[in-house]
BALOBA-1460 file (C-alpha; in Angstrom, 3 decimals):
// residues 415
<rec num="1" residu="m" x="114.495" y="88.645" z="113.166"/>
<rec num="2" residu="k" x="115.954" y="91.106" z="115.637"/>
<rec num="3" residu="q" x="118.517" y="93.661" z="114.480"/>
<rec num="4" residu="s" x="121.349" y="92.057" z="116.398"/>
<rec num="5" residu="e" x="120.664" y="88.834" z="114.487"/>
<rec num="6" residu="f" x="121.054" y="90.218" z="110.947"/>
<rec num="7" residu="p" x="123.739" y="88.474" z="108.878"/>
<rec num="8" residu="r" x="126.721" y="90.720" z="108.327"/>
<rec num="9" residu="f" x="128.888" y="91.563" z="105.301"/>
<rec num="10" residu="d" x="132.114" y="89.566" z="105.370"/>
<rec num="11" residu="f" x="134.876" y="92.261" z="105.226"/>
<rec num="12" residu="a" x="137.562" y="89.723" z="106.151"/>
<rec num="13" residu="k" x="137.082" y="87.734" z="102.989"/>
<rec num="14" residu="r" x="140.291" y="87.716" z="100.954"/>
<rec num="15" residu="p" x="140.109" y="89.819" z="97.771"/>
<rec num="16" residu="i" x="140.908" y="88.111" z="94.479"/>
<rec num="17" residu="a" x="142.626" y="89.337" z="91.399"/>
<rec num="18" residu="p" x="140.011" y="90.587" z="88.897"/>
<rec num="19" residu="l" x="138.873" y="87.710" z="86.645"/>
<rec num="20" residu="w" x="140.183" y="88.330" z="83.143"/>
<rec num="21" residu="p" x="136.806" y="88.096" z="81.394"/>
<rec num="22" residu="l" x="135.184" y="90.446" z="83.763"/>
<rec num="23" residu="q" x="138.131" y="92.820" z="83.648"/>
<rec num="24" residu="g" x="137.923" y="92.952" z="79.915"/>
<rec num="25" residu="l" x="134.190" y="93.522" z="79.986"/>
<rec num="26" residu="a" x="134.679" y="96.344" z="82.528"/>
<rec num="27" residu="w" x="137.195" y="98.018" z="80.143"/>
<rec num="28" residu="v" x="134.778" y="97.748" z="77.159"/>
<rec num="29" residu="l" x="131.809" y="99.152" z="79.129"/>
<rec num="30" residu="s" x="134.067" y="101.934" z="80.506"/>
<rec num="31" residu="w" x="135.253" y="102.851" z="76.984"/>
<rec num="32" residu="l" x="131.684" y="103.010" z="75.635"/>
<rec num="33" residu="t" x="130.946" y="105.713" z="78.154"/>
<rec num="34" residu="v" x="134.283" y="107.494" z="78.425"/>
<rec num="35" residu="g" x="135.535" y="107.158" z="74.800"/>
<rec num="36" residu="p" x="132.965" y="109.499" z="73.204"/>
<rec num="37" residu="r" x="133.719" y="112.091" z="75.962"/>
<rec num="38" residu="k" x="137.156" y="112.644" z="74.367"/>
<rec num="39" residu="v" x="138.834" y="112.347" z="77.773"/>
<rec num="40" residu="k" x="142.466" y="113.477" z="77.654"/>
<rec num="41" residu="i" x="144.860" y="111.699" z="80.089"/>
<rec num="42" residu="t" x="148.214" y="113.313" z="80.702"/>
<rec num="43" residu="k" x="150.791" y="111.001" z="82.289"/>
<rec num="44" residu="t" x="153.716" y="112.581" z="84.199"/>
<rec num="45" residu="n" x="156.787" y="110.708" z="85.577"/>
<rec num="46" residu="m" x="154.995" y="107.424" z="84.894"/>
<rec num="47" residu="d" x="157.720" y="105.829" z="82.746"/>
<rec num="48" residu="g" x="158.690" y="102.545" z="84.233"/>
<rec num="49" residu="i" x="156.016" y="102.656" z="86.913"/>
<rec num="50" residu="k" x="154.442" y="99.188" z="87.172"/>
<rec num="51" residu="p" x="152.296" y="97.488" z="89.858"/>
<rec num="52" residu="p" x="152.232" y="97.258" z="92.749"/>
<rec num="53" residu="y" x="151.318" y="100.829" z="93.519"/>
<rec num="54" residu="l" x="148.641" y="102.841" z="95.397"/>
<rec num="55" residu="l" x="146.462" y="104.918" z="92.987"/>
<rec num="56" residu="l" x="144.690" y="107.813" z="94.662"/>
<rec num="57" residu="c" x="141.768" y="109.402" z="92.818"/>
<rec num="58" residu="n" x="139.566" y="112.403" z="93.437"/>
<rec num="59" residu="h" x="135.848" y="111.590" z="93.459"/>
<rec num="60" residu="n" x="133.076" y="113.555" z="91.661"/>
<rec num="61" residu="a" x="130.899" y="111.008" z="89.814"/>
<rec num="62" residu="f" x="130.591" y="107.361" z="88.818"/>
<rec num="63" residu="n" x="132.649" y="108.131" z="85.704"/>
<rec num="64" residu="d" x="135.674" y="108.295" z="87.949"/>
<rec num="65" residu="f" x="135.635" y="104.491" z="88.263"/>
<rec num="66" residu="k" x="135.407" y="104.119" z="84.496"/>
<rec num="67" residu="i" x="138.325" y="106.391" z="83.803"/>
<rec num="68" residu="a" x="140.431" y="104.652" z="86.463"/>
<rec num="69" residu="t" x="139.523" y="101.345" z="84.812"/>
<rec num="70" residu="m" x="140.795" y="102.571" z="81.444"/>
<rec num="71" residu="v" x="144.093" y="104.156" z="82.626"/>
<rec num="72" residu="t" x="145.144" y="101.099" z="84.669"/>
<rec num="73" residu="y" x="144.297" y="98.414" z="82.006"/>
<rec num="74" residu="p" x="145.631" y="95.809" z="81.334"/>
<rec num="75" residu="h" x="147.140" y="95.699" z="84.760"/>
<rec num="76" residu="r" x="145.014" y="94.168" z="87.456"/>
<rec num="77" residu="a" x="143.643" y="96.553" z="90.063"/>
<rec num="78" residu="n" x="141.418" y="96.220" z="93.157"/>
<rec num="79" residu="n" x="138.917" y="99.015" z="93.924"/>
<rec num="80" residu="v" x="137.652" y="99.989" z="97.310"/>
<rec num="81" residu="v" x="133.838" y="100.369" z="97.128"/>
<rec num="82" residu="a" x="131.254" y="101.388" z="99.691"/>
<rec num="83" residu="i" x="128.972" y="98.629" z="100.840"/>
<rec num="84" residu="d" x="125.846" y="99.997" z="99.108"/>
<rec num="85" residu="g" x="127.700" y="99.415" z="95.768"/>
<rec num="86" residu="f" x="127.526" y="95.664" z="96.475"/>
<rec num="87" residu="i" x="123.719" y="95.482" z="96.852"/>
<rec num="88" residu="g" x="122.344" y="92.630" z="94.745"/>
<rec num="89" residu="r" x="125.689" y="92.141" z="92.931"/>
<rec num="90" residu="e" x="128.234" y="91.134" z="95.547"/>
<rec num="91" residu="w" x="129.381" y="88.189" z="93.442"/>
<rec num="92" residu="l" x="130.102" y="90.495" z="90.509"/>
<rec num="93" residu="l" x="131.969" y="93.112" z="92.412"/>
<rec num="94" residu="r" x="134.072" y="90.530" z="94.200"/>
<rec num="95" residu="g" x="134.726" y="88.960" z="90.782"/>
<rec num="96" residu="v" x="136.309" y="92.194" z="89.553"/>
<rec num="97" residu="g" x="138.321" y="92.470" z="92.716"/>
<rec num="98" residu="c" x="136.350" y="95.031" z="94.675"/>
<rec num="99" residu="l" x="136.842" y="95.366" z="98.436"/>
<rec num="100" residu="g" x="133.902" y="96.478" z="100.624"/>
<rec num="101" residu="k" x="134.116" y="99.402" z="103.047"/>
<rec num="102" residu="r" x="131.804" y="101.172" z="105.504"/>
<rec num="103" residu="k" x="132.421" y="104.892" z="105.079"/>
<rec num="104" residu="f" x="134.253" y="106.917" z="107.759"/>
<rec num="105" residu="t" x="135.118" y="104.004" z="109.977"/>
<rec num="106" residu="n" x="138.514" y="102.674" z="111.015"/>
<rec num="107" residu="d" x="138.875" y="99.341" z="109.330"/>
<rec num="108" residu="i" x="141.878" y="97.204" z="110.096"/>
<rec num="109" residu="l" x="140.498" y="94.346" z="107.970"/>
<rec num="110" residu="l" x="140.519" y="96.621" z="104.891"/>
<rec num="111" residu="v" x="144.094" y="97.749" z="105.551"/>
<rec num="112" residu="r" x="145.128" y="94.093" z="105.891"/>
<rec num="113" residu="n" x="143.468" y="93.153" z="102.583"/>
<rec num="114" residu="l" x="144.884" y="96.173" z="100.729"/>
<rec num="115" residu="r" x="148.313" y="95.126" z="101.878"/>
<rec num="116" residu="r" x="147.730" y="91.687" z="100.548"/>
<rec num="117" residu="v" x="146.683" y="93.031" z="97.167"/>
<rec num="118" residu="l" x="149.928" y="95.065" z="96.918"/>
<rec num="119" residu="q" x="152.002" y="92.108" z="98.116"/>
<rec num="120" residu="e" x="150.469" y="90.039" z="95.329"/>
<rec num="121" residu="g" x="151.654" y="92.635" z="92.778"/>
<rec num="122" residu="r" x="148.480" y="94.499" z="91.905"/>
<rec num="123" residu="i" x="147.236" y="98.098" z="92.013"/>
<rec num="124" residu="v" x="145.045" y="99.405" z="94.818"/>
<rec num="125" residu="i" x="142.624" y="102.123" z="93.651"/>
<rec num="126" residu="l" x="141.407" y="104.322" z="96.487"/>
<rec num="127" residu="y" x="139.127" y="107.305" z="96.593"/>
<rec num="128" residu="p" x="140.237" y="108.881" z="99.904"/>
<rec num="129" residu="e" x="137.579" y="111.649" z="99.832"/>
<rec num="130" residu="a" x="135.166" y="108.769" z="100.488"/>
<rec num="131" residu="r" x="132.254" y="110.590" z="98.793"/>
<rec num="132" residu="y" x="131.377" y="112.619" z="95.782"/>
<rec num="133" residu="s" x="132.458" y="116.183" z="96.151"/>
<rec num="134" residu="l" x="129.442" y="118.315" z="97.017"/>
<rec num="135" residu="c" x="130.516" y="121.419" z="94.996"/>
<rec num="136" residu="g" x="133.468" y="120.302" z="92.821"/>
<rec num="137" residu="t" x="136.189" y="121.062" z="95.327"/>
<rec num="138" residu="t" x="138.364" y="118.917" z="97.539"/>
<rec num="139" residu="a" x="136.604" y="117.089" z="100.360"/>
<rec num="140" residu="v" x="138.331" y="116.421" z="103.714"/>
<rec num="141" residu="l" x="141.113" y="113.849" z="103.659"/>
<rec num="142" residu="p" x="141.811" y="111.726" z="106.763"/>
<rec num="143" residu="d" x="145.096" y="111.923" z="108.696"/>
<rec num="144" residu="s" x="145.207" y="108.102" z="108.629"/>
<rec num="145" residu="l" x="145.903" y="108.236" z="104.832"/>
<rec num="146" residu="g" x="149.502" y="109.087" z="105.273"/>
<rec num="147" residu="k" x="149.994" y="106.442" z="107.905"/>
<rec num="148" residu="m" x="148.458" y="103.765" z="105.687"/>
<rec num="149" residu="a" x="150.503" y="104.783" z="102.669"/>
<rec num="150" residu="k" x="153.645" y="104.690" z="104.755"/>
<rec num="151" residu="l" x="152.780" y="101.221" z="105.906"/>
<rec num="152" residu="f" x="152.363" y="99.909" z="102.336"/>
<rec num="153" residu="q" x="155.833" y="101.086" z="101.243"/>
<rec num="154" residu="v" x="154.893" y="101.187" z="97.530"/>
<rec num="155" residu="p" x="154.848" y="104.136" z="95.053"/>
<rec num="156" residu="v" x="151.842" y="106.484" z="95.346"/>
<rec num="157" residu="v" x="150.296" y="107.539" z="92.003"/>
<rec num="158" residu="m" x="147.676" y="110.337" z="91.735"/>
<rec num="159" residu="l" x="144.853" y="110.519" z="89.190"/>
<rec num="160" residu="l" x="143.267" y="113.957" z="89.313"/>
<rec num="161" residu="m" x="140.186" y="114.111" z="87.093"/>
<rec num="162" residu="h" x="138.430" y="117.147" z="85.765"/>
<rec num="163" residu="g" x="134.954" y="117.474" z="84.261"/>
<rec num="164" residu="n" x="132.999" y="114.676" z="85.939"/>
<rec num="165" residu="h" x="131.390" y="117.051" z="88.487"/>
<rec num="166" residu="i" x="130.552" y="119.582" z="85.782"/>
<rec num="167" residu="n" x="128.948" y="116.825" z="83.734"/>
<rec num="168" residu="s" x="127.072" y="115.122" z="86.547"/>
<rec num="169" residu="p" x="127.211" y="117.121" z="89.824"/>
<rec num="170" residu="f" x="126.310" y="115.348" z="93.039"/>
<rec num="171" residu="w" x="123.310" y="117.568" z="93.564"/>
<rec num="172" residu="n" x="121.778" y="116.595" z="90.220"/>
<rec num="173" residu="l" x="123.263" y="113.508" z="88.620"/>
<rec num="174" residu="k" x="121.705" y="113.992" z="85.179"/>
<rec num="175" residu="d" x="124.249" y="113.702" z="82.315"/>
<rec num="176" residu="r" x="124.992" y="117.074" z="80.747"/>
<rec num="177" residu="g" x="126.951" y="115.579" z="77.823"/>
<rec num="178" residu="v" x="130.230" y="117.379" z="78.637"/>
<rec num="179" residu="k" x="133.170" y="116.536" z="76.373"/>
<rec num="180" residu="g" x="136.814" y="117.341" z="76.807"/>
<rec num="181" residu="m" x="137.273" y="116.003" z="80.253"/>
<rec num="182" residu="e" x="140.778" y="115.675" z="81.523"/>
<rec num="183" residu="g" x="142.855" y="113.544" z="83.863"/>
<rec num="184" residu="d" x="146.340" y="114.072" z="85.256"/>
<rec num="185" residu="m" x="148.024" y="110.813" z="86.170"/>
<rec num="186" residu="r" x="151.404" y="111.157" z="87.743"/>
<rec num="187" residu="l" x="153.808" y="109.615" z="90.185"/>
<rec num="188" residu="l" x="153.306" y="111.460" z="93.410"/>
<rec num="189" residu="l" x="155.750" y="109.637" z="95.666"/>
<rec num="190" residu="s" x="158.332" y="107.092" z="94.701"/>
<rec num="191" residu="q" x="159.074" y="103.993" z="96.804"/>
<rec num="192" residu="e" x="162.303" y="105.641" z="97.999"/>
<rec num="193" residu="q" x="160.367" y="108.698" z="99.119"/>
<rec num="194" residu="m" x="157.862" y="106.575" z="100.898"/>
<rec num="195" residu="q" x="160.634" y="105.026" z="102.893"/>
<rec num="196" residu="a" x="162.330" y="108.417" z="103.671"/>
<rec num="197" residu="l" x="159.330" y="110.578" z="104.466"/>
<rec num="198" residu="s" x="157.240" y="110.655" z="107.636"/>
<rec num="199" residu="a" x="153.478" y="110.003" z="107.618"/>
<rec num="200" residu="d" x="152.878" y="113.709" z="108.187"/>
<rec num="201" residu="e" x="155.088" y="114.631" z="105.227"/>
<rec num="202" residu="i" x="153.325" y="112.073" z="103.031"/>
<rec num="203" residu="n" x="149.965" y="113.543" z="104.118"/>
<rec num="204" residu="a" x="151.109" y="117.071" z="103.274"/>
<rec num="205" residu="t" x="152.166" y="115.980" z="99.780"/>
<rec num="206" residu="i" x="148.930" y="114.174" z="99.110"/>
<rec num="207" residu="r" x="146.766" y="117.065" z="100.326"/>
<rec num="208" residu="e" x="148.580" y="119.518" z="98.116"/>
<rec num="209" residu="a" x="148.075" y="117.316" z="95.126"/>
<rec num="210" residu="f" x="144.355" y="116.975" z="95.867"/>
<rec num="211" residu="v" x="143.590" y="120.669" z="95.583"/>
<rec num="212" residu="y" x="141.079" y="121.236" z="92.726"/>
<rec num="213" residu="d" x="138.144" y="123.436" z="91.700"/>
<rec num="214" residu="e" x="135.909" y="122.088" z="88.998"/>
<rec num="215" residu="y" x="134.129" y="125.414" z="88.343"/>
<rec num="216" residu="a" x="137.443" y="127.273" z="87.943"/>
<rec num="217" residu="w" x="138.498" y="124.476" z="85.538"/>
<rec num="218" residu="q" x="135.272" y="124.893" z="83.542"/>
<rec num="219" residu="k" x="135.831" y="128.579" z="83.106"/>
<rec num="220" residu="e" x="139.505" y="128.079" z="82.173"/>
<rec num="221" residu="k" x="138.507" y="125.597" z="79.490"/>
<rec num="222" residu="g" x="135.563" y="127.671" z="78.279"/>
<rec num="223" residu="i" x="133.112" y="124.846" z="78.634"/>
<rec num="224" residu="e" x="129.457" y="125.908" z="78.308"/>
<rec num="225" residu="i" x="126.612" y="123.880" z="79.926"/>
<rec num="226" residu="t" x="123.426" y="124.424" z="77.963"/>
<rec num="227" residu="f" x="121.382" y="121.798" z="79.798"/>
<rec num="228" residu="p" x="118.116" y="123.664" z="80.521"/>
<rec num="229" residu="q" x="117.625" y="122.390" z="84.060"/>
<rec num="230" residu="r" x="121.297" y="122.948" z="84.990"/>
<rec num="231" residu="a" x="120.464" y="124.691" z="88.360"/>
<rec num="232" residu="e" x="117.968" y="122.144" z="89.637"/>
<rec num="233" residu="g" x="119.223" y="120.620" z="92.862"/>
<rec num="234" residu="l" x="121.818" y="123.323" z="93.505"/>
<rec num="235" residu="h" x="119.846" y="124.533" z="96.558"/>
<rec num="236" residu="k" x="120.690" y="121.267" z="98.288"/>
<rec num="237" residu="v" x="124.276" y="122.545" z="98.566"/>
<rec num="238" residu="l" x="123.529" y="126.320" z="98.778"/>
<rec num="239" residu="y" x="120.930" y="126.141" z="101.498"/>
<rec num="240" residu="v" x="121.458" y="129.618" z="103.094"/>
<rec num="241" residu="c" x="120.351" y="132.813" z="101.341"/>
<rec num="242" residu="p" x="123.164" y="135.405" z="101.470"/>
<rec num="243" residu="h" x="120.651" y="138.243" z="100.899"/>
<rec num="244" residu="c" x="118.331" y="137.670" z="103.884"/>
<rec num="245" residu="g" x="120.378" y="135.083" z="105.800"/>
<rec num="246" residu="t" x="117.459" y="132.544" z="105.921"/>
<rec num="247" residu="e" x="118.258" y="128.852" z="106.110"/>
<rec num="248" residu="y" x="116.410" y="126.031" z="104.318"/>
<rec num="249" residu="q" x="114.323" y="128.303" z="102.087"/>
<rec num="250" residu="m" x="116.419" y="128.056" z="98.969"/>
<rec num="251" residu="a" x="114.958" y="126.366" z="95.903"/>
<rec num="252" residu="s" x="115.795" y="125.838" z="92.255"/>
<rec num="253" residu="q" x="114.154" y="125.363" z="88.930"/>
<rec num="254" residu="d" x="115.532" y="125.265" z="85.401"/>
<rec num="255" residu="d" x="118.510" y="127.655" z="85.413"/>
<rec num="256" residu="r" x="117.288" y="129.609" z="88.490"/>
<rec num="257" residu="l" x="118.321" y="129.444" z="92.154"/>
<rec num="258" residu="f" x="116.053" y="131.456" z="94.430"/>
<rec num="259" residu="c" x="115.028" y="132.152" z="97.982"/>
<rec num="260" residu="l" x="111.411" y="131.471" z="98.884"/>
<rec num="261" residu="h" x="111.681" y="133.896" z="101.870"/>
<rec num="262" residu="c" x="112.962" y="137.125" z="100.263"/>
<rec num="263" residu="k" x="112.378" y="136.174" z="96.571"/>
<rec num="264" residu="k" x="115.980" y="136.894" z="95.564"/>
<rec num="265" residu="i" x="116.874" y="135.142" z="92.315"/>
<rec num="266" residu="w" x="120.161" y="133.994" z="90.830"/>
<rec num="267" residu="h" x="120.697" y="132.530" z="87.337"/>
<rec num="268" residu="y" x="123.158" y="129.648" z="86.940"/>
<rec num="269" residu="l" x="124.992" y="130.707" z="83.718"/>
<rec num="270" residu="t" x="126.255" y="128.323" z="81.109"/>
<rec num="271" residu="n" x="129.886" y="129.022" z="82.127"/>
<rec num="272" residu="g" x="129.191" y="127.724" z="85.629"/>
<rec num="273" residu="s" x="128.943" y="131.042" z="87.424"/>
<rec num="274" residu="l" x="125.965" y="132.734" z="89.259"/>
<rec num="275" residu="k" x="124.397" y="136.039" z="88.405"/>
<rec num="276" residu="a" x="121.683" y="137.805" z="90.468"/>
<rec num="277" residu="e" x="118.614" y="138.804" z="88.484"/>
<rec num="278" residu="e" x="118.629" y="142.102" z="90.406"/>
<rec num="279" residu="g" x="120.916" y="143.766" z="92.860"/>
<rec num="280" residu="e" x="124.050" y="142.405" z="94.505"/>
<rec num="281" residu="d" x="125.352" y="138.968" z="93.340"/>
<rec num="282" residu="y" x="126.963" y="138.224" z="96.741"/>
<rec num="283" residu="f" x="128.606" y="135.120" z="95.169"/>
<rec num="284" residu="t" x="129.319" y="134.325" z="91.541"/>
<rec num="285" residu="h" x="131.458" y="131.265" z="92.303"/>
<rec num="286" residu="i" x="129.563" y="128.261" z="93.723"/>
<rec num="287" residu="p" x="132.423" y="127.026" z="96.001"/>
<rec num="288" residu="d" x="132.695" y="130.510" z="97.594"/>
<rec num="289" residu="w" x="129.010" y="130.327" z="98.654"/>
<rec num="290" residu="y" x="129.559" y="126.883" z="100.060"/>
<rec num="291" residu="e" x="132.598" y="127.954" z="102.037"/>
<rec num="292" residu="w" x="130.697" y="130.938" z="103.359"/>
<rec num="293" residu="e" x="128.091" y="128.495" z="104.707"/>
<rec num="294" residu="r" x="130.956" y="126.598" z="106.361"/>
<rec num="295" residu="q" x="132.038" y="129.746" z="108.173"/>
<rec num="296" residu="l" x="128.429" y="130.171" z="109.483"/>
<rec num="297" residu="v" x="128.447" y="126.617" z="110.807"/>
<rec num="298" residu="r" x="131.932" y="127.110" z="112.289"/>
<rec num="299" residu="q" x="130.646" y="130.148" z="114.166"/>
<rec num="300" residu="e" x="127.747" y="128.098" z="115.660"/>
<rec num="301" residu="v" x="130.209" y="125.385" z="116.667"/>
<rec num="302" residu="e" x="132.560" y="127.805" z="118.347"/>
<rec num="303" residu="e" x="129.705" y="129.582" z="120.140"/>
<rec num="304" residu="g" x="128.301" y="126.239" z="121.247"/>
<rec num="305" residu="t" x="124.920" y="126.902" z="119.649"/>
<rec num="306" residu="y" x="124.952" y="124.163" z="116.952"/>
<rec num="307" residu="h" x="122.232" y="121.602" z="117.578"/>
<rec num="308" residu="f" x="120.144" y="119.354" z="115.365"/>
<rec num="309" residu="e" x="117.414" y="116.981" z="116.478"/>
<rec num="310" residu="s" x="114.683" y="115.289" z="114.497"/>
<rec num="311" residu="t" x="112.420" y="112.276" z="114.204"/>
<rec num="312" residu="v" x="113.944" y="110.185" z="111.459"/>
<rec num="313" residu="r" x="113.255" y="107.151" z="109.326"/>
<rec num="314" residu="v" x="116.016" y="104.521" z="109.447"/>
<rec num="315" residu="d" x="117.124" y="101.893" z="107.016"/>
<rec num="316" residu="s" x="119.777" y="99.369" z="107.947"/>
<rec num="317" residu="l" x="122.277" y="97.867" z="105.511"/>
<rec num="318" residu="p" x="124.080" y="95.071" z="107.472"/>
<rec num="319" residu="n" x="125.034" y="93.175" z="104.301"/>
<rec num="320" residu="a" x="124.774" y="93.335" z="100.508"/>
<rec num="321" residu="k" x="121.306" y="91.720" z="100.256"/>
<rec num="322" residu="g" x="119.398" y="95.048" z="100.624"/>
<rec num="323" residu="f" x="117.994" y="97.531" z="103.052"/>
<rec num="324" residu="i" x="115.950" y="96.696" z="106.191"/>
<rec num="325" residu="d" x="113.366" y="99.220" z="107.332"/>
<rec num="326" residu="l" x="113.864" y="99.854" z="110.982"/>
<rec num="327" residu="g" x="110.977" y="102.314" z="111.190"/>
<rec num="328" residu="k" x="111.223" y="105.559" z="113.038"/>
<rec num="329" residu="g" x="113.927" y="106.754" z="115.409"/>
<rec num="330" residu="n" x="115.366" y="109.952" z="116.865"/>
<rec num="331" residu="l" x="118.615" y="111.616" z="115.821"/>
<rec num="332" residu="v" x="120.582" y="114.230" z="117.815"/>
<rec num="333" residu="h" x="123.673" y="115.915" z="116.500"/>
<rec num="334" residu="d" x="125.548" y="118.422" z="118.748"/>
<rec num="335" residu="a" x="128.830" y="119.126" z="120.384"/>
<rec num="336" residu="k" x="128.948" y="115.525" z="121.666"/>
<rec num="337" residu="g" x="128.501" y="113.982" z="118.243"/>
<rec num="338" residu="f" x="125.675" y="111.848" z="116.850"/>
<rec num="339" residu="v" x="123.188" y="109.835" z="118.878"/>
<rec num="340" residu="l" x="120.622" y="107.683" z="117.119"/>
<rec num="341" residu="t" x="117.990" y="105.821" z="119.146"/>
<rec num="342" residu="g" x="115.102" y="103.637" z="118.122"/>
<rec num="343" residu="e" x="113.373" y="100.298" z="118.481"/>
<rec num="344" residu="y" x="112.962" y="97.389" z="116.073"/>
<rec num="345" residu="e" x="111.011" y="94.200" z="116.691"/>
<rec num="346" residu="g" x="110.850" y="94.992" z="120.421"/>
<rec num="347" residu="e" x="114.654" y="95.502" z="120.667"/>
<rec num="348" residu="e" x="115.925" y="99.002" z="121.511"/>
<rec num="349" residu="y" x="119.020" y="100.225" z="119.843"/>
<rec num="350" residu="r" x="121.349" y="103.167" z="120.397"/>
<rec num="351" residu="v" x="124.156" y="104.272" z="118.085"/>
<rec num="352" residu="e" x="126.671" y="106.870" z="119.354"/>
<rec num="353" residu="k" x="129.296" y="108.445" z="117.156"/>
<rec num="354" residu="p" x="131.397" y="110.839" z="119.322"/>
<rec num="355" residu="v" x="132.918" y="113.831" z="117.631"/>
<rec num="356" residu="p" x="136.564" y="112.466" z="117.568"/>
<rec num="357" residu="s" x="135.350" y="109.268" z="115.789"/>
<rec num="358" residu="m" x="134.160" y="111.074" z="112.626"/>
<rec num="359" residu="y" x="136.159" y="113.726" z="110.752"/>
<rec num="360" residu="s" x="133.324" y="113.866" z="108.160"/>
<rec num="361" residu="c" x="130.130" y="112.084" z="107.277"/>
<rec num="362" residu="h" x="128.463" y="110.822" z="104.141"/>
<rec num="363" residu="i" x="125.224" y="112.384" z="102.953"/>
<rec num="364" residu="e" x="122.841" y="111.684" z="100.050"/>
<rec num="365" residu="y" x="120.355" y="113.887" z="98.211"/>
<rec num="366" residu="n" x="117.035" y="112.209" z="97.512"/>
<rec num="367" residu="y" x="118.712" y="108.834" z="97.935"/>
<rec num="368" residu="l" x="117.273" y="106.238" z="95.519"/>
<rec num="369" residu="g" x="114.140" y="108.375" z="95.382"/>
<rec num="370" residu="k" x="112.948" y="106.805" z="98.610"/>
<rec num="371" residu="h" x="112.434" y="109.212" z="101.507"/>
<rec num="372" residu="g" x="114.467" y="112.284" z="100.555"/>
<rec num="373" residu="d" x="117.882" y="113.442" z="101.805"/>
<rec num="374" residu="c" x="119.722" y="111.382" z="104.309"/>
<rec num="375" residu="i" x="122.816" y="110.950" z="106.463"/>
<rec num="376" residu="d" x="124.490" y="107.586" z="106.798"/>
<rec num="377" residu="l" x="126.203" y="106.536" z="109.989"/>
<rec num="378" residu="n" x="128.417" y="103.512" z="110.020"/>
<rec num="379" residu="t" x="129.413" y="101.118" z="112.794"/>
<rec num="380" residu="a" x="131.722" y="98.173" z="112.400"/>
<rec num="381" residu="d" x="128.846" y="95.915" z="111.387"/>
<rec num="382" residu="d" x="126.063" y="98.133" z="110.060"/>
<rec num="383" residu="t" x="125.381" y="101.141" z="107.853"/>
<rec num="384" residu="l" x="122.311" y="103.153" z="108.874"/>
<rec num="385" residu="y" x="120.634" y="105.437" z="106.327"/>
<rec num="386" residu="i" x="118.879" y="108.165" z="108.347"/>
<rec num="387" residu="y" x="116.147" y="110.362" z="106.804"/>
<rec num="388" residu="p" x="115.154" y="113.438" z="108.905"/>
<rec num="389" residu="e" x="111.450" y="114.297" z="108.707"/>
<rec num="390" residu="g" x="110.154" y="117.765" z="107.763"/>
<rec num="391" residu="k" x="111.786" y="120.409" z="105.668"/>
<rec num="392" residu="e" x="113.563" y="122.603" z="108.207"/>
<rec num="393" residu="f" x="116.990" y="120.931" z="107.832"/>
<rec num="394" residu="s" x="119.867" y="120.460" z="105.476"/>
<rec num="395" residu="v" x="122.046" y="117.362" z="105.293"/>
<rec num="396" residu="t" x="124.741" y="119.670" z="103.807"/>
<rec num="397" residu="k" x="124.789" y="121.618" z="107.073"/>
<rec num="398" residu="i" x="124.973" y="118.402" z="109.029"/>
<rec num="399" residu="a" x="128.004" y="117.321" z="106.965"/>
<rec num="400" residu="l" x="129.643" y="120.676" z="107.462"/>
<rec num="401" residu="a" x="128.933" y="120.563" z="111.167"/>
<rec num="402" residu="t" x="130.493" y="117.115" z="111.480"/>
<rec num="403" residu="e" x="133.735" y="118.426" z="110.023"/>
<rec num="404" residu="e" x="133.752" y="121.666" z="111.990"/>
<rec num="405" residu="l" x="132.995" y="119.910" z="115.299"/>
<rec num="406" residu="y" x="135.854" y="117.521" z="114.659"/>
<rec num="407" residu="f" x="138.394" y="120.250" z="113.895"/>
<rec num="408" residu="h" x="137.127" y="122.470" z="116.710"/>
<rec num="409" residu="q" x="137.699" y="119.637" z="119.184"/>
<rec num="410" residu="l" x="141.105" y="118.905" z="117.560"/>
<rec num="411" residu="r" x="142.105" y="122.539" z="118.020"/>
<rec num="412" residu="s" x="140.866" y="122.560" z="121.626"/>
<rec num="413" residu="v" x="142.926" y="119.435" z="122.466"/>
<rec num="414" residu="k" x="146.057" y="121.010" z="121.012"/>
<rec num="415" residu="k" x="145.601" y="124.091" z="123.142"/>
């Protein structure tokens, strides 16, 4: 079968209210995980707030879904879930009211279905960061969020959760057994405010509410992570050595983060901070190191020197039945955006994602243990998981570059 003939996921299918038996089961399963964690949920200005409303949640780990399930129960809610979450269980996710989405794409069908959910008196649960936070701080939020919320004309509620990244960071998903997680659920914008404010004002309010730093929270709460391998995987995020400036030579083992080029070593302490074994620390706070890397990428973008090109392996996910191996292709990422080319079953394909079409991109570290780290690019009818070959690259840098290219072009247009 040619790529153009693959059956496609039906995003137009009308979402249903979660089936009561499945909703009850979801609550039980969520409690079995979240209950022993002693999660404390503080509710502010929530008296009298009933569905329909839009619930916006920050996104750090799968436990986010479980906590949101518990705080909204027994009211019925519909979650927006990325298409890979539907693989092999589409019937189940649709049964609990989930709506499918391809990440970082404009989707009028989704907006239409979300509006239906609200008109039918239920809660819409949305994770607008659209990916797990890479280092426990806020990911980029789209400008379209305020416009969509304005269109819905229902109250906006915020659920800001703390502890899920510290317990199971995106760069190493192993459970660290953290207890004392917290969640702040509060009315962010009333229905009257939604009617009175502009989309830009709504965006500003949402962005202010979404500011968080999980490592600062950890230190404030005095939480110690004694997990022996707590640093393993951190080099996926912190890919540039601040001592020698070398890219792609960082590595990690047990509680150590180190550079293979200059041999500089940092220890990831139990309180979440970094300490150099010898000499200057450079960075003790993980998000500061990450933002320094962003500045380096921004400089490349502004100087016009950013360029990435690689032979890649490509998997297609046109529907929820599973991945289709498209073989090898070629990926270019530069000031024009992404260009992916390849051939499958004698049919050539070309996917172009210009800079203005993507304010960010989704990446995975060692995705499903298959081919390593990947970027996924989404079109209206396909999701392509792209695995660069070799070791001289970082998908974190590609994600940062996607954002910096977008904002650089936005600034240029405004000038």
